[in-house]
C-alpha positions as CSV (number, residue, x, y, z in Angstrom):
1,X,14.7,-36.8,21.3
2,X,13.6,-37.4,17.5
3,X,15.0,-39.9,15.0
4,X,17.7,-37.2,13.5
5,X,18.4,-36.1,16.9
6,X,19.2,-39.6,18.0
7,X,21.2,-40.3,14.8
8,X,23.5,-37.5,15.2
9,X,23.9,-37.9,19.0
10,X,26.9,-40.3,19.0
11,X,28.1,-38.3,16.1
12,X,31.6,-35.9,16.2
13,X,31.0,-32.5,15.5
14,X,32.2,-32.5,11.9
15,X,29.8,-35.0,10.8
16,X,26.9,-33.4,12.2
17,X,28.2,-30.0,10.5
18,X,28.4,-32.1,7.4
19,X,25.0,-33.8,7.6
20,X,23.3,-30.9,8.5
21,X,24.7,-28.5,5.9
22,X,24.8,-31.0,2.5
23,X,22.1,-33.7,3.2
24,X,19.4,-31.9,1.7
25,X,20.5,-31.0,-1.2
26,X,21.9,-34.5,-1.5
27,X,19.3,-36.3,-0.9
28,X,16.8,-34.9,-2.9
29,X,17.9,-36.2,-6.2
30,X,18.1,-39.6,-4.7
31,X,15.1,-39.6,-2.6
32,X,12.7,-36.8,-2.9
33,X,10.5,-38.3,0.3
34,X,13.4,-38.5,2.6
35,X,14.2,-34.6,1.5
36,X,10.8,-33.5,2.0
37,X,10.4,-35.2,5.5
38,X,13.8,-34.0,6.8
39,X,12.7,-30.4,6.1
40,X,9.0,-31.0,7.8
41,X,11.2,-32.5,11.0
42,X,11.5,-29.9,13.6
43,X,14.5,-32.0,14.8
44,X,16.1,-30.7,11.8
45,X,15.6,-27.2,11.9
46,X,16.2,-26.7,15.2
47,X,19.8,-28.7,15.4
48,X,20.6,-26.6,12.3
49,X,19.7,-23.3,13.5
50,X,21.4,-24.3,17.1
51,X,24.5,-25.3,15.6
52,X,27.2,-22.8,16.0
53,X,28.9,-22.8,12.1
54,X,25.4,-22.5,10.6
55,X,22.9,-20.0,10.1
56,X,19.3,-19.4,9.4
57,X,20.4,-18.3,6.0
58,X,21.6,-21.6,5.1
59,X,18.5,-23.4,6.7
60,X,16.1,-21.0,4.4
61,X,18.7,-22.1,1.6
62,X,17.4,-26.0,1.8
63,X,14.2,-25.1,1.3
64,X,14.8,-22.9,-1.9
65,X,15.9,-25.9,-3.5
66,X,12.0,-26.4,-4.5
67,X,12.1,-23.0,-6.7
68,X,13.9,-25.4,-9.1
69,X,11.9,-26.8,-11.5
70,X,13.5,-30.0,-11.9
71,X,13.5,-30.5,-7.8
72,X,9.9,-29.5,-7.4
73,X,9.0,-32.1,-10.1
74,X,9.7,-34.7,-7.5
75,X,7.5,-33.4,-5.2
76,X,3.7,-33.5,-4.6
77,X,2.0,-30.1,-4.8
78,X,0.7,-30.4,-1.1
79,X,4.3,-31.1,-0.4
80,X,5.5,-28.0,-2.2
81,X,2.9,-26.0,0.0
82,X,4.1,-27.2,3.3
83,X,7.7,-26.6,2.6
84,X,6.9,-23.1,1.2
85,X,4.9,-22.3,4.7
86,X,7.7,-23.4,6.5
87,X,10.5,-21.5,4.4
88,X,8.2,-18.5,4.5
89,X,7.8,-18.9,8.6
90,X,11.9,-19.0,8.8
91,X,11.9,-15.8,6.5
92,X,9.5,-13.9,8.6
93,X,11.2,-14.9,11.9
94,X,14.9,-15.0,10.9
95,X,15.7,-11.2,12.3
96,X,14.1,-13.2,15.9
97,X,16.3,-15.9,15.7
98,X,19.2,-14.3,15.0
99,X,19.0,-12.8,18.2
100,X,17.8,-15.7,20.1
101,X,17.6,-19.1,18.5
102,X,15.7,-20.4,21.3
103,X,12.7,-18.4,19.7
104,X,12.1,-21.1,17.3
105,X,9.3,-22.8,18.5
106,X,7.4,-19.7,19.6
107,X,8.2,-18.2,16.4
108,X,6.6,-21.4,14.5
109,X,4.0,-21.6,16.6
110,X,3.3,-17.7,15.8
111,X,3.3,-18.1,12.2
112,X,2.1,-21.4,11.3
113,X,-1.0,-22.5,13.6
114,X,-3.8,-21.1,11.2
115,X,-2.7,-23.8,8.9
116,X,-5.2,-26.8,8.8
117,X,-2.3,-29.6,7.1
118,X,-1.8,-32.4,9.7
119,X,2.2,-32.4,8.5
120,X,2.4,-28.4,9.9
121,X,0.2,-29.6,12.8
122,X,2.8,-32.8,13.6
123,X,5.6,-29.9,13.1
124,X,4.2,-28.0,15.7
125,X,3.6,-30.5,18.1
126,X,7.0,-31.5,18.0
127,X,8.0,-27.9,18.5
128,X,6.2,-27.9,21.7
129,X,8.1,-30.6,23.1
130,X,11.4,-28.6,22.9
131,X,10.6,-26.3,25.9
132,X,9.1,-27.7,29.4
133,X,8.0,-24.3,29.9
134,X,7.5,-21.4,27.6
135,X,5.6,-19.0,26.7
136,X,3.1,-20.2,23.5
137,X,1.1,-18.3,21.1
138,X,-2.5,-19.3,21.0
139,X,-3.0,-17.3,17.8
140,X,-1.2,-16.7,14.5
141,X,0.0,-13.1,15.6
142,X,3.1,-13.4,14.2
143,X,1.8,-13.7,10.8
144,X,1.3,-10.1,8.4
145,X,-0.4,-10.7,5.1
146,X,2.0,-9.6,2.8
147,X,5.3,-9.3,4.5
148,X,7.8,-12.3,2.9
149,X,10.9,-11.8,4.9
150,X,12.3,-9.2,7.6
151,X,16.2,-8.7,6.7
152,X,18.6,-7.2,9.3
153,X,22.1,-6.2,9.7
154,X,22.1,-2.5,9.6
155,X,22.7,-0.7,12.5
156,X,21.5,2.6,11.6
157,X,18.8,4.4,9.1
158,X,18.4,2.2,5.7
159,X,18.5,5.1,3.5
160,X,18.4,3.6,0.4
161,X,17.5,0.0,-1.7
162,X,17.7,-1.1,-5.1
163,X,17.1,-4.2,-6.5
164,X,19.2,-6.4,-9.5
165,X,17.2,-7.1,-12.9
166,X,16.9,-10.3,-12.4
167,X,15.0,-9.9,-8.8
168,X,17.4,-12.2,-6.7
169,X,19.5,-9.7,-5.2
170,X,19.2,-6.1,-3.6
171,X,21.5,-3.4,-2.6
172,X,21.1,-1.1,0.3
173,X,22.8,1.9,1.7
174,X,22.2,3.2,5.2
175,X,23.5,5.9,7.8
176,X,25.9,2.8,9.6
177,X,28.5,3.8,6.6
178,X,27.8,0.8,4.9
179,X,26.5,-0.7,1.9
180,X,25.3,-4.3,1.8
181,X,24.4,-6.9,-1.2
182,X,21.7,-9.0,-0.2
183,X,20.3,-12.6,-1.3
184,X,16.8,-12.3,-1.4
185,X,16.1,-15.4,-1.2
186,X,17.7,-16.5,2.0
187,X,18.2,-13.0,3.5
188,X,21.8,-13.6,3.4
189,X,24.6,-10.6,3.1
190,X,26.7,-11.3,0.1
191,X,28.9,-8.4,0.6
192,X,29.4,-5.9,3.0
193,X,31.3,-2.6,2.0
194,X,32.1,-0.1,4.3
195,X,32.4,3.5,3.7
196,X,33.9,6.7,5.9
197,X,30.4,8.3,5.9
198,X,26.4,8.1,5.9
199,X,25.6,6.0,2.1
200,X,22.7,8.2,1.3
201,X,21.6,6.7,-2.4
202,X,22.6,3.7,-4.3
203,X,22.0,2.0,-7.8
204,X,22.8,-1.1,-9.7
205,X,23.9,-1.3,-13.2
206,X,21.7,-3.7,-15.4
207,X,23.9,-6.4,-15.5
208,X,24.2,-6.4,-11.8
209,X,28.1,-6.5,-11.6
210,X,28.5,-3.0,-10.4
211,X,26.8,-1.1,-7.3
212,X,27.5,2.8,-7.1
213,X,26.8,4.8,-4.0
214,X,26.0,8.2,-3.1
215,X,27.5,9.7,0.5
216,X,27.3,12.5,3.0
217,X,30.8,13.0,2.1
218,X,30.3,14.3,-1.2
219,X,31.3,11.4,-3.2
220,X,30.0,8.8,-5.1
221,X,32.0,5.4,-5.2
222,X,31.5,2.2,-7.2
223,X,31.8,-1.4,-6.3
224,X,32.2,-4.5,-7.7
225,X,29.3,-7.0,-6.9
226,X,30.9,-10.0,-8.0
227,X,34.2,-9.5,-6.1
228,X,33.0,-7.3,-3.7
229,X,36.1,-4.5,-4.2
230,X,35.9,-0.9,-4.5
231,X,36.6,0.2,-8.0
232,X,36.7,3.9,-8.2
233,X,35.4,7.1,-6.2
234,X,33.7,9.9,-7.9
235,X,34.4,13.4,-6.7
236,X,32.6,16.8,-7.7
237,X,29.8,17.6,-5.5
238,X,30.1,20.1,-3.4
239,X,27.8,18.7,-0.3
240,X,25.8,15.1,0.2
241,X,25.2,12.9,-2.8
242,X,21.6,12.2,-2.3
243,X,20.4,10.7,-5.4
244,X,21.8,8.3,-8.2
245,X,20.4,6.8,-11.6
246,X,22.0,4.6,-14.3
247,X,21.0,4.7,-17.8
248,X,19.6,1.5,-19.3
249,X,23.1,0.4,-21.0
250,X,25.0,1.1,-17.6
251,X,27.9,3.3,-19.6
252,X,26.3,6.1,-17.7
253,X,25.0,7.8,-14.1
254,X,23.3,10.7,-12.9
255,X,23.8,12.0,-9.6
256,X,22.1,14.8,-7.3
257,X,23.3,16.8,-4.3
258,X,22.5,19.2,-1.9
259,X,24.5,21.4,-3.6
260,X,21.5,22.0,-5.9
261,X,23.1,20.3,-8.8
262,X,23.0,17.1,-10.8
263,X,26.1,15.7,-12.6
264,X,26.1,13.7,-15.7
265,X,28.9,10.8,-15.8
266,X,30.3,8.6,-18.3
267,X,31.5,5.0,-16.8
268,X,34.4,3.5,-18.2
269,X,34.4,0.5,-16.0
270,X,36.6,-1.6,-18.2
271,X,39.7,1.0,-17.5
272,X,38.1,1.9,-14.0
273,X,37.7,5.4,-15.1
274,X,34.6,8.2,-15.1
275,X,34.2,11.7,-16.4
276,X,31.6,14.3,-15.7
277,X,30.1,15.2,-18.7
278,X,27.7,18.2,-17.8
279,X,26.6,19.7,-14.7
280,X,23.1,20.2,-14.5
281,X,22.0,23.6,-13.0
282,X,18.9,25.0,-12.7
283,X,17.4,23.9,-8.9
284,X,17.0,26.8,-6.0
285,X,17.6,23.8,-3.2
286,X,19.3,20.7,-2.6
287,X,18.3,17.9,-5.1
288,X,16.7,15.0,-3.4
289,X,15.7,12.4,-6.1
290,X,16.3,11.4,-9.9
291,X,15.6,8.9,-12.5
292,X,16.3,8.3,-16.1
293,X,14.1,7.5,-19.0
294,X,14.6,4.1,-20.5
295,X,16.3,5.5,-23.6
296,X,18.8,7.0,-21.5
297,X,18.2,10.5,-23.1
298,X,16.2,12.4,-20.5
299,X,16.7,12.8,-16.7
300,X,13.8,14.0,-14.4
301,X,14.9,15.5,-10.9
302,X,13.1,16.4,-7.8
303,X,14.3,19.2,-5.2
304,X,13.7,21.0,-2.0
305,X,12.3,23.8,-4.1
306,X,9.4,21.8,-4.5
307,X,9.8,21.3,-8.4
308,X,10.7,18.5,-10.8
309,X,12.9,19.3,-13.7
310,X,13.2,17.6,-17.1
311,X,16.9,17.3,-18.5
312,X,18.0,16.9,-21.9
313,X,21.1,14.3,-21.0
314,X,22.7,14.9,-24.4
315,X,23.3,18.9,-24.1
316,X,22.9,19.4,-20.3
317,X,19.9,21.7,-20.8
318,X,16.7,22.0,-19.0
319,X,13.6,20.8,-21.1
320,X,10.9,22.3,-18.4
321,X,10.2,22.6,-14.7
322,X,6.9,20.8,-13.6
323,X,5.2,22.4,-10.4
324,X,2.5,21.4,-8.2
325,X,3.9,20.0,-4.8
326,X,3.7,22.5,-2.2
327,X,6.7,20.4,-0.3
328,X,10.1,19.1,-1.2
329,X,10.3,16.5,-3.9
330,X,11.9,13.4,-2.3
331,X,11.0,10.8,-4.8
332,X,10.6,10.0,-8.4
333,X,9.9,6.9,-10.9
334,X,9.3,7.0,-14.6
335,X,7.3,4.5,-16.9
336,X,8.8,2.5,-19.4
337,X,7.8,4.6,-22.4
338,X,8.9,7.6,-20.8
339,X,6.1,9.2,-21.0
340,X,4.7,9.5,-17.1
341,X,6.2,10.0,-14.0
342,X,5.6,10.0,-10.8
343,X,6.7,11.9,-7.7
344,X,6.5,11.8,-3.6
345,X,6.8,14.9,-1.7
346,X,6.8,16.0,1.9
347,X,3.4,18.0,1.2
348,X,2.1,14.1,1.7
349,X,0.9,13.8,-1.8
350,X,1.9,11.5,-4.6
351,X,1.3,12.8,-8.4
352,X,1.1,11.4,-11.5
353,X,2.8,13.5,-14.4
354,X,2.3,13.8,-18.4
355,X,6.1,14.5,-19.3
356,X,4.9,15.4,-22.8
357,X,2.9,18.4,-21.5
358,X,3.9,19.1,-18.2
359,X,0.9,18.7,-16.3
360,X,-0.5,16.5,-13.3
361,X,-2.7,13.8,-14.5
362,X,-3.7,12.9,-11.2
363,X,-3.0,13.7,-7.2
364,X,-3.0,10.4,-4.9
365,X,-3.5,11.0,-1.1
366,X,-4.1,8.5,1.5
367,X,-0.2,8.6,3.3
368,X,-0.5,10.9,7.2
369,X,3.4,11.7,6.4
370,X,5.9,12.5,4.2
371,X,6.7,10.3,1.0
372,X,10.3,9.3,1.2
373,X,10.5,6.6,-1.6
374,X,8.6,5.5,-4.5
375,X,8.7,2.8,-7.5
376,X,6.8,1.8,-10.3
377,X,6.2,-1.1,-12.4
378,X,7.2,-0.6,-15.7
379,X,3.9,-0.2,-17.1
380,X,3.1,2.5,-15.2
381,X,0.2,0.9,-13.6
382,X,1.2,0.1,-10.2
383,X,3.1,2.1,-7.7
384,X,4.0,1.6,-4.4
385,X,5.0,4.5,-1.9
386,X,6.8,4.4,1.3
387,X,6.2,7.3,4.1
388,X,7.2,8.8,6.9
389,X,3.9,7.3,8.6
390,X,5.8,3.9,9.0
391,X,3.7,2.6,6.0
392,X,3.8,1.7,2.0
393,X,0.4,2.1,-0.1
394,X,0.3,0.2,-3.4
395,X,-1.7,2.1,-5.8
396,X,-3.6,1.7,-9.0
397,X,-2.3,4.8,-11.2
398,X,-5.1,4.1,-14.2
399,X,-7.7,4.5,-11.2
400,X,-5.9,6.8,-9.1
401,X,-7.0,4.9,-6.2
402,X,-5.2,2.8,-3.0
403,X,-5.2,-0.7,-3.4
404,X,-3.7,-1.7,0.0
405,X,-1.5,-0.6,2.9
406,X,1.7,-2.8,3.8
407,X,2.4,-2.1,7.7
408,X,5.1,-3.7,9.4
409,X,8.1,-0.8,10.0
410,X,8.1,0.9,12.8
411,X,9.7,3.8,11.8
412,X,10.1,5.8,8.3
413,X,10.5,4.3,4.9
414,X,13.1,5.9,3.0
415,X,13.7,3.4,0.3
416,X,11.2,1.2,-2.3
417,X,12.0,-1.1,-4.9
418,X,9.9,-3.4,-7.2
419,X,11.1,-6.9,-8.6
420,X,10.6,-7.2,-12.4
421,X,8.2,-9.6,-12.2
422,X,6.3,-7.2,-10.3
423,X,5.4,-9.5,-7.3
424,X,7.3,-8.6,-4.7
425,X,8.9,-5.1,-3.4
426,X,11.5,-4.5,-0.9
427,X,11.5,-1.5,1.4
428,X,14.0,0.3,3.4
429,X,13.7,2.1,6.4
430,X,14.7,4.1,9.9
431,X,13.8,1.2,12.0
432,X,17.2,-0.2,10.7
433,X,15.4,-3.0,8.8
434,X,14.6,-4.2,5.1
435,X,11.4,-5.8,4.3
436,X,10.0,-8.1,1.4
437,X,6.8,-7.9,0.7
438,X,4.2,-10.1,-1.7
439,X,2.6,-7.4,-4.0
440,X,-0.7,-9.7,-4.4
441,X,-3.4,-7.9,-2.9
442,X,-5.6,-11.0,-2.2
443,X,-3.0,-12.0,0.4
444,X,-3.8,-8.7,2.5
445,X,-4.9,-9.4,6.5
446,X,-8.7,-9.1,6.9
447,X,-7.7,-6.6,10.0
448,X,-4.3,-6.9,11.2
449,X,-4.6,-4.3,13.9
450,X,-4.0,-0.9,14.6
451,X,-2.4,1.6,12.1
452,X,0.5,3.2,14.8
453,X,1.5,2.0,18.2
454,X,-0.6,0.1,20.6
455,X,-0.4,1.9,24.0
456,X,-2.5,-0.3,26.5
457,X,-3.8,-3.8,26.4
458,X,-6.6,-5.4,28.5
459,X,-8.1,-8.8,29.0
460,X,-11.7,-9.6,29.6
461,X,-12.6,-11.2,32.8
462,X,-13.2,-14.6,31.4
463,X,-10.0,-14.2,29.5
464,X,-11.8,-15.0,26.0
465,X,-11.3,-11.2,24.6
466,X,-9.0,-8.6,24.7
467,X,-9.4,-4.7,24.1
468,X,-6.6,-2.6,22.8
469,X,-5.7,1.2,22.4
470,X,-3.2,3.0,20.5
471,X,-2.0,6.1,18.8
472,X,-4.3,5.9,15.8
473,X,-6.7,7.2,18.1
474,X,-9.2,4.1,17.6
475,X,-9.7,1.0,20.5
476,X,-10.3,-2.7,19.1
477,X,-12.2,-5.7,20.7
478,X,-10.0,-8.7,19.5
479,X,-11.7,-12.4,19.9
480,X,-8.5,-14.1,21.4
481,X,-9.4,-17.7,20.0
482,X,-9.8,-16.4,16.3
483,X,-7.6,-13.3,16.4
484,X,-10.1,-11.4,14.9
485,X,-11.3,-7.6,15.5
486,X,-14.7,-7.8,16.6
487,X,-15.4,-4.2,17.0
488,X,-13.4,-1.4,16.1
489,X,-14.2,2.0,18.3
490,X,-13.8,5.3,17.1
491,X,-14.3,8.7,18.3
492,X,-11.3,10.1,20.0
493,X,-9.3,12.5,18.0
494,X,-6.2,12.1,19.6
495,X,-4.0,8.9,20.7
496,X,-5.3,6.8,23.6
497,X,-3.0,6.4,26.5
498,X,-5.3,5.0,29.1
499,X,-8.0,2.1,29.3
500,X,-9.8,0.4,32.1
501,X,-12.5,-2.3,32.2
502,X,-15.6,-3.0,34.1
503,X,-15.5,-5.4,36.2
504,X,-18.2,-7.5,34.8
505,X,-16.3,-7.1,31.1
506,X,-19.0,-5.5,29.9
507,X,-18.0,-1.8,29.4
508,X,-14.5,0.0,28.8
509,X,-13.4,3.3,29.5
510,X,-10.7,5.2,27.6
511,X,-8.5,8.1,28.1
512,X,-7.3,10.0,25.6
513,X,-4.6,13.0,24.6
514,X,-7.8,14.7,23.3
515,X,-8.7,15.7,27.0
516,X,-11.6,13.5,27.1
517,X,-12.8,10.0,28.4
518,X,-15.3,7.6,26.7
519,X,-17.6,4.9,27.8
520,X,-18.3,2.2,25.2
521,X,-20.4,-0.9,24.9
522,X,-18.5,-4.1,24.4
523,X,-21.5,-6.0,23.6
524,X,-22.7,-3.7,20.8
525,X,-19.8,-1.8,19.9
526,X,-21.3,1.5,20.6
527,X,-20.0,4.9,22.3
528,X,-22.2,5.0,25.8
529,X,-20.7,8.7,27.0
530,X,-18.2,11.1,26.4
531,X,-17.1,12.6,29.9
532,X,-15.7,16.1,29.5
533,X,-13.9,18.4,31.9
534,X,-9.8,17.8,31.9
535,X,-7.9,20.1,30.0
536,X,-4.9,18.1,29.2
537,X,-4.1,14.6,28.4
538,X,-5.7,11.5,30.4
539,X,-3.1,9.7,31.7
540,X,-4.5,6.9,34.1
541,X,-8.0,5.5,34.9
542,X,-9.9,3.5,37.6
543,X,-13.2,2.1,38.0
544,X,-15.1,1.6,41.6
545,X,-15.6,-1.8,42.7
546,X,-19.4,-1.3,42.7
547,X,-19.0,-0.4,38.9
548,X,-20.9,3.0,39.4
549,X,-18.0,5.5,39.3
550,X,-14.5,6.2,37.6
551,X,-11.8,8.3,38.3
552,X,-9.4,10.0,35.7
553,X,-6.1,11.5,36.1
554,X,-4.9,14.4,33.7
555,X,-1.4,16.5,32.8
556,X,-3.7,19.3,34.0
557,X,-2.8,18.3,37.5
558,X,-6.3,17.1,38.3
559,X,-8.0,13.9,39.5
560,X,-12.1,13.5,38.8
561,X,-14.5,11.6,40.2
562,X,-17.6,11.0,37.5
563,X,-20.9,8.9,37.7
564,X,-20.9,6.5,35.4
565,X,-24.8,6.2,35.2
566,X,-25.3,9.5,34.2
567,X,-21.9,10.7,32.5
568,X,-21.6,13.6,34.9
569,X,-18.6,14.8,36.9
570,X,-19.1,14.4,40.6
571,X,-15.9,16.1,42.1
572,X,-12.6,17.4,40.8
573,X,-9.1,17.0,43.2
574,X,-6.2,19.8,42.4
575,X,-3.0,19.2,43.1
576,X,0.8,20.4,42.3
577,X,1.9,18.3,39.3
578,X,0.6,15.7,37.1
579,X,-0.9,12.5,38.8
580,X,1.0,9.3,37.4
581,X,-1.6,6.4,38.8
582,X,-4.8,6.4,40.9
583,X,-7.0,3.2,42.0
584,X,-9.9,2.8,44.3
585,X,-9.7,0.4,47.8
586,X,-11.8,-2.6,47.9
587,X,-14.6,-1.1,49.7
588,X,-14.7,1.8,46.7
589,X,-14.6,4.5,49.2
590,X,-10.8,5.3,49.6
591,X,-8.8,6.9,46.6
592,X,-5.1,6.2,46.4
593,X,-3.3,8.6,44.0
594,X,0.2,9.3,43.2
595,X,2.0,12.7,42.0
596,X,4.8,12.6,39.6
597,X,6.6,14.8,42.1
598,X,6.4,11.6,44.4
599,X,3.4,12.7,46.7
600,X,0.8,10.4,47.3
601,X,-2.8,11.4,48.1
602,X,-5.2,8.9,50.4
603,X,-8.8,10.5,49.6
604,X,-11.9,9.6,51.2
605,X,-15.1,9.3,49.4
606,X,-17.9,10.9,51.7
607,X,-21.6,11.2,51.0
608,X,-23.8,13.5,53.0
């Protein structure tokens, strides 16, 4: 038990709550050293998270006090660095700690142990003493180079996100019928608005005082971001409202709908009124994206008819149609000078357009799925895209090149917005979360791992290395002491579902949905053999005790025996249903295989 825990042990609950909630802010002004020591003390962190009336967000707010220049001047640069490291660890772990507060020690170890500072080491040493028996990460595997924070609270797909002009708050809309206003510093939900149907689009007025949402119920609603109260509802569309944007002066808004139209609205917020000025018709299918030029005079829309259209908002007339995509246009952003736009499509591409000529400047490729979200810095030099491939990508629009890929979501990315300072972006996903990212490309991880679901992981006999196989068609050999990838093995063309290692740890066999097996040398990182013979997915593998033979099972209802020295098939055993597991007996002469039907086979390896 540390000093803080000992001090509070004899105090009543009200005193403990008051101390944990107010002490950091009070002591910072009078004694910066005590503030620093308190926030670097595991006892304080642990007690505040465990208190039933306090939250992880309130703890994170204690660390945000250093963002105030008057406060940061009271601290040494190295102290600020250490506090920022702990704050980021808590932000990354907040969604886990909300589920289980007892994960604190493991989360801190999994994010901070790669830093050499002695105060960080002391913090982790104290964290280790909080458990008698526990699973301690031996590498900083919970870190993600550019991921700053996870925001959880939605219970279904998060469809849209928008950021306030000051970059301090964000609003999100989801298929759980809710709209949430977030504090981006702490991750706290400021307001939670309930709707009677899915929220499919959101936007915030420039002054940050009003939120507008579009819904599956065919309406738009305005919400007061200061009081949390609904303002008014706009009706007129005949189908889902799927896109919304607000003019820079905050007096007008435009909405796009599955009814193939857009509507331009005048917002009289003082009198809680809104009037539809124009209904824009021209698209032949659902409108899925809309943006407004900085002068508020022109709008650009994207549709399921694969086209973009430019509109004159003063008279409601179409200016021109932009053709080039071969799939739905799902996302649009415009530069601050109104001369260029960028679009994301179901065809997996991003296009940069010259709005004055209607021509494509360049096409960007790299995503492996539909582009569902896009945002651009005001100067039009950098863009961030979100895709159904679960990833976000940062692009240099001048060079037409990808800068980095941001990985962390486990489902489709539906929305993305960049902060006005261009340093961060927030994304919304079908995995029910929002994630806050650092856009500094120098902070990307050297090799975080696979680009898709990891199916199987096995250890070398000495326990110092591991091999993982994934749906990205690769295997990776990891050094568990450094958390670095030693080799990445490429050759399979479909996801890898099976993996087995030789008893001496020198080779590994992989089985894939591409119907093949491959034998790999772990010392050189090279492929030794490809075994061809199965007609469907390879589902399970085993190696004989002498290391000279292997068996594989497949969805093609066969079990095959292979010679690992020659790469040749020895024999095949055909059954009535797929084999789900197989193994060798210790003597290597009996093979046991189980069918999905429940039948078990005992096979004797006979050599004449």
